[in-house]
Residue frames as a rotation matrix with the C-alpha (Angstrom) as fourth column:
MET 1
0.560 0.346 -0.753 147.15
-0.788 0.504 -0.354 6.80
0.258 0.791 0.554 -12.28
TRP 2
0.636 -0.333 0.696 148.15
-0.194 0.804 0.562 3.22
-0.747 -0.492 0.447 -11.73
ASP 3
0.132 -0.727 -0.674 151.53
-0.989 -0.052 -0.138 2.56
0.065 0.684 -0.726 -13.50
GLU 4
0.951 0.309 -0.029 151.37
-0.310 0.950 -0.022 -1.17
0.020 0.030 0.999 -14.39
ALA 5
0.482 -0.828 -0.288 155.06
0.102 0.379 -0.920 -1.48
0.870 0.413 0.267 -15.19
ALA 6
-0.500 -0.682 0.533 156.22
-0.387 -0.375 -0.842 0.19
0.775 -0.627 -0.076 -11.95
GLN 7
-0.112 0.561 -0.820 153.33
0.683 0.643 0.347 -1.35
0.722 -0.522 -0.455 -9.87
THR 8
-0.617 -0.135 -0.775 152.76
0.709 -0.523 -0.473 2.00
-0.341 -0.842 0.418 -8.26
TRP 9
0.586 0.810 0.007 150.44
0.757 -0.544 -0.363 5.08
-0.290 0.218 -0.932 -8.31
LYS 10
-0.622 -0.781 0.067 151.83
0.773 -0.596 0.218 8.14
-0.130 0.187 0.974 -10.15
ASP 11
-0.193 0.543 -0.817 150.56
0.177 -0.800 -0.574 11.71
-0.965 -0.256 0.059 -10.11
VAL 12
-0.179 0.238 0.955 148.73
0.984 0.018 0.180 12.95
0.025 0.971 -0.238 -13.15
ASP 13
-0.970 -0.091 -0.226 148.59
0.077 -0.995 0.069 16.61
-0.231 0.049 0.972 -14.33
PRO 14
-0.149 0.983 -0.110 144.91
0.164 -0.085 -0.983 17.85
-0.975 -0.164 -0.148 -14.41
THR 15
0.194 0.259 -0.946 145.46
-0.771 -0.555 -0.310 18.88
-0.606 0.790 0.092 -18.01
ASP 16
-0.866 -0.500 0.012 146.57
-0.406 0.718 0.565 15.42
-0.291 0.484 -0.825 -19.19
PRO 17
-0.099 0.866 -0.490 143.94
-0.841 0.191 0.506 13.60
0.532 0.462 0.709 -21.27
LEU 18
0.215 0.315 0.924 142.18
-0.771 0.636 -0.037 10.76
-0.600 -0.704 0.380 -19.62
THR 19
-0.486 -0.364 -0.795 143.38
-0.775 0.599 0.200 7.27
0.403 0.713 -0.573 -20.78
ALA 20
0.559 0.642 -0.525 142.07
-0.377 0.760 0.528 3.76
0.739 -0.097 0.667 -20.24
SER 21
-0.542 -0.806 -0.238 143.60
0.017 0.273 -0.962 3.44
0.840 -0.525 -0.134 -16.78
ASP 22
0.348 0.541 -0.766 142.74
0.859 0.144 0.492 3.03
0.376 -0.829 -0.414 -13.10
TYR 23
-0.270 -0.313 0.911 142.65
-0.059 -0.939 -0.340 6.43
0.961 -0.145 0.235 -11.30
LEU 24
-0.077 0.177 -0.981 142.83
0.982 0.185 -0.044 7.02
0.174 -0.967 -0.188 -7.58
TYR 25
0.096 0.214 0.972 141.25
0.210 -0.959 0.190 10.35
0.973 0.186 -0.137 -6.56
ASP 26
-0.399 -0.286 -0.871 142.40
0.911 -0.016 -0.412 12.07
0.105 -0.958 0.267 -3.40
VAL 27
-0.220 0.434 0.874 139.87
0.219 -0.851 0.478 14.83
0.951 0.296 0.092 -2.74
GLN 28
-0.974 -0.139 -0.180 139.09
0.215 -0.297 -0.931 16.96
0.076 -0.945 0.319 0.32
ASP 29
-0.582 0.812 -0.054 135.48
-0.767 -0.569 -0.296 17.85
-0.271 -0.131 0.954 -0.61
VAL 30
-0.106 0.650 0.753 132.39
0.113 0.760 -0.640 15.83
-0.988 0.017 -0.154 -1.20
ILE 31
-0.978 -0.191 -0.083 132.05
-0.083 -0.008 0.997 14.86
-0.191 0.982 -0.008 -4.91
SER 32
-0.127 0.981 -0.147 128.66
-0.665 -0.194 -0.721 15.53
-0.736 0.006 0.677 -6.33
LEU 33
-0.130 0.193 0.973 126.91
0.475 0.873 -0.110 12.97
-0.870 0.448 -0.205 -8.58
THR 34
-0.482 0.014 -0.876 126.79
-0.687 -0.626 0.369 13.52
-0.543 0.780 0.312 -12.27
LYS 35
0.625 0.765 0.157 124.67
-0.448 0.516 -0.730 12.00
-0.640 0.386 0.665 -14.92
ILE 36
-0.276 -0.650 0.708 126.16
0.343 0.622 0.704 9.44
-0.898 0.437 0.052 -17.27
SER 37
-0.467 0.171 0.868 124.11
0.857 -0.156 0.492 10.85
0.220 0.973 -0.074 -20.05
HIS 38
-0.975 0.037 -0.221 122.70
0.027 -0.960 -0.280 14.36
-0.223 -0.279 0.934 -20.49
ARG 39
-0.519 0.849 0.096 119.15
0.396 0.140 0.907 13.23
0.757 0.509 -0.409 -21.26
GLU 40
-0.718 0.264 0.644 116.61
-0.564 -0.764 -0.315 15.21
0.409 -0.589 0.697 -19.37
ASN 41
0.292 0.951 0.103 113.87
-0.874 0.221 0.432 12.67
0.388 -0.216 0.896 -19.00
LYS 42
0.016 -0.195 0.981 113.73
-0.636 0.755 0.160 9.39
-0.771 -0.627 -0.112 -17.15
SER 43
-0.918 -0.276 -0.284 114.37
-0.396 0.663 0.635 6.24
0.013 0.696 -0.718 -19.07
LYS 44
0.174 0.983 -0.051 111.21
-0.984 0.172 -0.043 4.58
-0.033 0.058 0.998 -20.34
THR 45
-0.867 -0.361 0.344 110.65
-0.406 0.911 -0.067 0.91
-0.289 -0.198 -0.936 -19.66
THR 46
-0.369 0.733 -0.572 108.18
-0.491 0.369 0.789 -1.51
0.789 0.572 0.224 -21.20
ALA 47
0.047 0.474 0.880 105.80
-0.988 0.149 -0.027 -3.26
-0.144 -0.868 0.475 -18.83
THR 48
0.955 0.295 0.011 106.75
-0.288 0.940 -0.184 -6.61
-0.064 0.173 0.983 -20.26
GLY 49
0.613 -0.745 -0.262 109.82
0.061 0.375 -0.925 -8.80
0.788 0.551 0.276 -20.72
ASN 50
-0.232 -0.839 -0.493 113.08
0.678 0.224 -0.700 -8.34
0.698 -0.496 0.517 -18.71
ALA 51
-0.681 -0.031 0.732 111.89
-0.283 -0.911 -0.302 -5.09
0.676 -0.412 0.611 -17.15
SER 52
0.300 0.871 0.390 108.70
-0.780 -0.012 0.626 -6.53
0.550 -0.492 0.675 -15.61
THR 53
0.570 -0.232 -0.788 110.58
0.392 0.920 0.012 -9.69
0.722 -0.316 0.615 -14.44
MET 54
-0.567 -0.822 0.046 113.14
0.450 -0.356 -0.819 -7.49
0.690 -0.444 0.572 -12.76
ALA 55
-0.459 0.451 0.766 110.46
-0.597 -0.795 0.110 -5.32
0.658 -0.406 0.634 -11.17
ASN 56
0.658 0.717 -0.230 108.61
-0.363 0.569 0.738 -8.38
0.660 -0.402 0.635 -9.75
ARG 57
0.313 -0.610 -0.728 111.85
0.664 0.689 -0.291 -9.84
0.679 -0.392 0.621 -8.34
VAL 58
-0.706 -0.587 0.396 112.92
0.173 -0.686 -0.707 -6.57
0.687 -0.431 0.586 -6.71
LYS 59
-0.065 0.778 0.625 109.52
-0.793 -0.420 0.441 -6.05
0.605 -0.467 0.645 -5.17
GLY 60
0.765 0.385 -0.517 109.55
-0.075 0.850 0.522 -9.62
0.640 -0.360 0.679 -3.88
ARG 61
-0.062 -0.878 -0.474 113.01
0.706 0.298 -0.643 -9.37
0.706 -0.374 0.602 -2.49
ASP 62
-0.854 -0.343 0.391 112.48
0.048 -0.801 -0.597 -5.96
0.518 -0.492 0.700 -0.79
ARG 63
-0.413 0.801 -0.434 108.96
0.911 0.355 -0.211 -6.82
-0.015 -0.482 -0.876 0.25
GLN 64
0.171 0.450 0.877 108.19
0.682 -0.696 0.224 -3.32
0.711 0.560 -0.426 -1.03
LEU 65
0.692 -0.144 -0.707 110.09
0.573 -0.487 0.659 -1.65
-0.439 -0.862 -0.254 1.76
CYS 66
0.866 -0.474 0.160 112.24
-0.272 -0.715 -0.643 1.34
0.419 0.513 -0.749 0.93
TRP 67
0.401 -0.837 -0.371 115.92
0.618 0.547 -0.565 0.55
0.676 -0.002 0.737 1.10
VAL 68
-0.530 -0.623 0.575 116.71
0.099 -0.720 -0.687 3.80
0.842 -0.307 0.443 2.88
THR 69
-0.402 0.434 0.806 113.78
-0.815 -0.571 -0.099 4.41
0.417 -0.697 0.583 5.21
ARG 70
-0.988 0.031 -0.149 112.58
0.067 0.969 -0.239 0.84
0.137 -0.246 -0.959 5.50
GLY 71
-0.576 0.815 -0.069 109.06
-0.434 -0.376 -0.818 2.35
-0.693 -0.441 0.570 5.36
LEU 72
-0.477 0.553 0.683 105.97
0.678 0.726 -0.114 0.97
-0.559 0.409 -0.722 3.78
ASP 73
0.013 0.483 -0.875 105.10
-0.309 -0.831 -0.463 4.21
-0.951 0.277 0.138 1.95
THR 74
0.930 0.347 0.124 104.39
0.021 0.287 -0.958 4.04
-0.368 0.893 0.260 -1.73
THR 75
0.029 -0.998 0.050 107.56
-0.095 0.047 0.994 2.81
-0.995 -0.033 -0.094 -3.40
SER 76
0.863 0.093 -0.497 109.09
-0.495 -0.038 -0.868 2.66
-0.100 0.995 0.013 -6.85
ASN 77
0.608 -0.712 0.352 111.76
0.642 0.702 0.310 0.41
-0.467 0.037 0.883 -8.28
SER 78
0.749 -0.502 -0.431 114.97
-0.587 -0.805 -0.082 2.26
-0.306 0.314 -0.899 -9.21
HIS 79
0.824 -0.566 -0.021 117.84
0.442 0.666 -0.601 1.09
0.354 0.487 0.799 -11.29
ILE 80
0.706 -0.652 -0.275 121.15
-0.020 -0.406 0.913 1.57
-0.708 -0.640 -0.300 -9.49
CYS 81
-0.557 -0.800 0.222 122.89
0.239 0.101 0.966 0.74
-0.795 0.591 0.134 -12.76
PRO 82
-0.051 0.621 -0.782 121.39
-0.642 -0.621 -0.450 2.77
-0.765 0.479 0.430 -15.59
LYS 83
0.539 0.345 0.769 119.88
0.257 0.802 -0.540 0.59
-0.802 0.488 0.343 -18.34
ARG 84
0.979 -0.114 -0.169 121.55
-0.202 -0.424 -0.883 2.73
0.029 0.899 -0.438 -21.04
MET 85
0.152 -0.954 0.260 124.96
-0.870 -0.004 0.494 1.63
-0.470 -0.301 -0.830 -19.60
GLY 86
0.421 0.046 -0.906 124.41
-0.709 0.639 -0.298 -1.82
0.565 0.768 0.301 -21.11
ASP 87
0.998 0.060 -0.023 125.39
-0.041 0.874 0.484 -5.25
0.049 -0.482 0.875 -20.02
HIS 88
0.397 -0.917 -0.038 129.06
0.591 0.287 -0.754 -5.03
0.702 0.277 0.656 -21.09
LEU 89
-0.266 -0.509 0.819 129.81
-0.284 -0.770 -0.571 -1.89
0.921 -0.384 0.060 -19.00
LEU 90
0.628 0.469 0.621 127.87
-0.735 0.094 0.671 -3.39
0.256 -0.878 0.404 -16.07
GLY 91
0.901 -0.322 -0.291 130.19
0.348 0.937 0.040 -6.38
0.259 -0.138 0.956 -16.29
ASP 92
-0.034 -0.952 0.303 133.26
0.369 -0.294 -0.882 -4.16
0.929 0.082 0.362 -16.20
ILE 93
-0.041 0.079 0.996 131.92
-0.715 -0.699 0.026 -2.42
0.698 -0.711 0.085 -13.14
TYR 94
0.901 0.402 0.166 131.06
-0.404 0.633 0.661 -5.66
0.160 -0.662 0.732 -11.38
ARG 95
0.575 -0.766 -0.288 134.55
0.584 0.631 -0.511 -6.98
0.573 0.126 0.810 -12.03
THR 96
-0.254 -0.707 0.660 135.97
-0.017 -0.679 -0.734 -3.80
0.967 -0.198 0.160 -10.47
PHE 97
-0.342 0.219 0.914 133.73
-0.845 -0.498 -0.197 -3.65
0.411 -0.839 0.356 -7.37
GLY 98
0.657 0.727 -0.200 132.35
-0.586 0.659 0.471 -7.14
0.474 -0.193 0.859 -6.94
SER 99
-0.066 -0.725 0.685 133.84
-0.962 0.228 0.148 -9.66
-0.264 -0.650 -0.713 -4.53
THR 100
0.128 0.150 0.980 132.68
-0.011 0.989 -0.150 -12.73
-0.992 0.008 0.128 -6.42
PRO 101
-0.804 -0.435 0.406 133.17
0.364 0.180 0.914 -13.91
-0.471 0.882 0.014 -9.93
LEU 102
-0.711 0.548 -0.441 131.05
-0.692 -0.656 0.300 -12.29
-0.125 0.518 0.846 -12.59
PRO 103
-0.187 0.703 0.686 127.66
-0.114 0.678 -0.726 -14.11
-0.976 -0.214 -0.047 -12.59
SER 104
-0.822 -0.109 0.559 126.82
0.472 0.419 0.776 -15.83
-0.319 0.901 -0.293 -15.79
GLY 105
-0.288 0.752 0.592 124.45
0.820 -0.126 0.558 -13.78
0.495 0.647 -0.581 -17.99
LEU 106
-0.345 0.121 -0.931 124.58
0.677 -0.654 -0.337 -10.66
-0.649 -0.747 0.144 -15.74
SER 107
-0.256 0.442 0.860 122.25
0.788 -0.420 0.450 -8.00
0.560 0.793 -0.241 -17.17
VAL 108
-0.928 0.008 0.373 121.17
-0.155 -0.918 -0.365 -4.48
0.339 -0.397 0.853 -16.29
PHE 109
-0.012 1.000 -0.023 117.86
-0.668 0.009 0.744 -6.21
0.744 0.025 0.668 -15.79
HIS 110
-0.298 -0.209 -0.931 119.14
0.464 0.821 -0.333 -8.48
0.834 -0.532 -0.147 -12.98
GLU 111
0.708 0.694 -0.131 117.47
0.438 -0.285 0.853 -7.78
0.554 -0.661 -0.506 -9.62
MET 112
0.145 -0.709 -0.690 120.84
0.932 -0.135 0.335 -6.91
-0.331 -0.692 0.642 -8.01
CYS 113
-0.766 -0.432 0.477 120.77
0.605 -0.736 0.305 -3.75
0.219 0.522 0.824 -10.23
GLY 114
-0.146 0.811 0.567 117.57
0.049 -0.566 0.823 -2.51
0.988 0.148 0.042 -8.68
ILE 115
-0.917 -0.036 -0.396 116.34
0.397 0.003 -0.918 -1.15
0.035 -0.999 0.011 -5.35
THR 116
0.131 0.983 0.126 113.00
0.801 -0.180 0.571 -0.03
0.585 0.026 -0.811 -3.98
LEU 117
-0.917 -0.367 -0.159 112.75
0.394 -0.761 -0.515 3.63
0.068 -0.535 0.842 -2.81
ILE 118
0.014 0.897 -0.441 109.87
0.693 -0.326 -0.642 5.67
-0.720 -0.297 -0.627 -1.49
LEU 119
0.488 0.291 0.823 108.62
0.869 -0.253 -0.425 7.99
0.084 0.923 -0.376 -4.24
HIS 120
0.977 -0.148 -0.152 110.15
-0.108 -0.964 0.242 11.14
-0.182 -0.220 -0.958 -2.64
LEU 121
0.204 -0.973 0.112 113.65
-0.277 0.052 0.960 9.66
-0.939 -0.226 -0.258 -2.61
ASP 122
0.079 -0.102 0.992 113.18
0.780 0.626 0.002 8.00
-0.621 0.773 0.129 -5.97
HIS 123
0.918 0.286 0.273 112.55
0.395 -0.704 -0.590 11.49
0.023 0.650 -0.760 -7.53
TYR 124
0.714 -0.692 -0.104 115.89
-0.595 -0.679 0.431 12.79
-0.369 -0.246 -0.896 -6.22
PHE 125
-0.005 -0.659 0.752 117.67
0.047 0.751 0.658 9.49
-0.999 0.038 0.027 -7.19
ASP 126
0.435 0.226 0.871 116.41
0.841 0.243 -0.483 9.81
-0.321 0.943 -0.084 -10.77
LYS 127
0.965 -0.048 0.256 117.74
0.070 -0.899 -0.432 13.36
0.251 0.435 -0.865 -10.94
TYR 128
0.213 -0.935 -0.283 121.15
0.702 0.348 -0.621 12.33
0.679 -0.066 0.731 -9.57
GLU 129
0.073 -0.107 0.992 120.68
-0.502 -0.863 -0.056 14.60
0.861 -0.494 -0.117 -6.57
PHE 130
0.438 0.024 0.899 120.74
-0.820 0.421 0.388 11.63
-0.369 -0.907 0.204 -4.23
GLY 131
0.241 -0.390 -0.889 123.01
-0.551 0.698 -0.456 8.62
0.799 0.600 -0.047 -4.49
LEU 132
0.975 0.005 0.221 124.24
-0.174 0.636 0.752 5.67
-0.136 -0.771 0.622 -2.48
ARG 133
0.203 -0.949 -0.241 127.78
-0.606 0.071 -0.792 4.71
0.769 0.306 -0.560 -1.58
PHE 134
0.520 -0.075 -0.851 129.34
0.453 0.869 0.200 1.81
0.724 -0.490 0.486 0.31
VAL 135
0.317 -0.463 0.828 130.49
-0.782 -0.621 -0.048 2.84
0.536 -0.633 -0.559 3.78
GLU 136
-0.801 -0.493 0.340 130.43
-0.599 0.683 -0.419 -0.45
-0.026 -0.539 -0.842 5.75
PRO 137
-0.800 0.546 -0.248 128.19
0.424 0.807 0.410 -3.46
0.425 0.223 -0.877 6.03
VAL 138
-0.358 0.755 0.550 124.57
-0.379 -0.656 0.653 -2.23
0.853 0.025 0.521 6.50
ARG 139
-0.785 0.309 -0.537 123.05
0.619 0.402 -0.675 -2.24
0.007 -0.862 -0.507 9.99
ILE 140
-0.241 0.805 0.542 119.48
0.271 -0.481 0.834 -1.04
0.932 0.348 -0.102 9.99
SER 141
-0.878 0.021 -0.478 118.51
0.453 -0.281 -0.846 1.30
-0.152 -0.959 0.237 12.75
SER 142
0.063 0.933 0.355 115.15
0.769 -0.272 0.578 2.91
0.636 0.236 -0.735 13.50
PHE 143
-0.925 -0.326 -0.196 114.96
0.378 -0.725 -0.575 6.45
0.046 -0.606 0.794 14.83
HIS 144
0.145 0.982 0.117 111.87
0.887 -0.181 0.425 7.97
0.439 0.043 -0.897 16.31
VAL 145
-0.872 -0.378 0.312 111.62
0.235 -0.881 -0.409 11.70
0.430 -0.283 0.857 16.99
SER 146
0.115 0.948 -0.298 109.14
0.969 -0.041 0.243 13.07
0.218 -0.316 -0.923 19.41
TYR 147
-0.566 -0.236 0.790 108.36
0.236 -0.964 -0.118 16.73
0.790 0.120 0.601 19.79
GLY 148
0.227 0.723 0.653 107.16
-0.424 -0.530 0.734 18.36
0.877 -0.444 0.186 23.02
């Protein structure tokens, strides 16, 4: 846990209660994704208002190509920041991970909070069985496999 007074990281006992602090995790295994909420169904979105504006902007930006496969298969818009998180928590996360000042009026319905995925991947993304993480600047490659 970050010790503000000492300006250093200090070890935390696993039985200590969590506090409002910055934590640095040193793990040897892959960490699985977990849901922010225990709701079983997907979030429902209306076809009007902020949601439809966001959907149209994401489709226009991505040209309906899947972010992962870059394929033209049938795609779906996915929220990388859950709507139930709300704008305030989104702002906190952006301040932590963003490299630019917080955009004015940032909302979970901003197109930067959405990506386009093929339906097969979107299914796993919605169930938190597939996730995205930053490794390095993206370089798109195309792989073709031939059999025989």
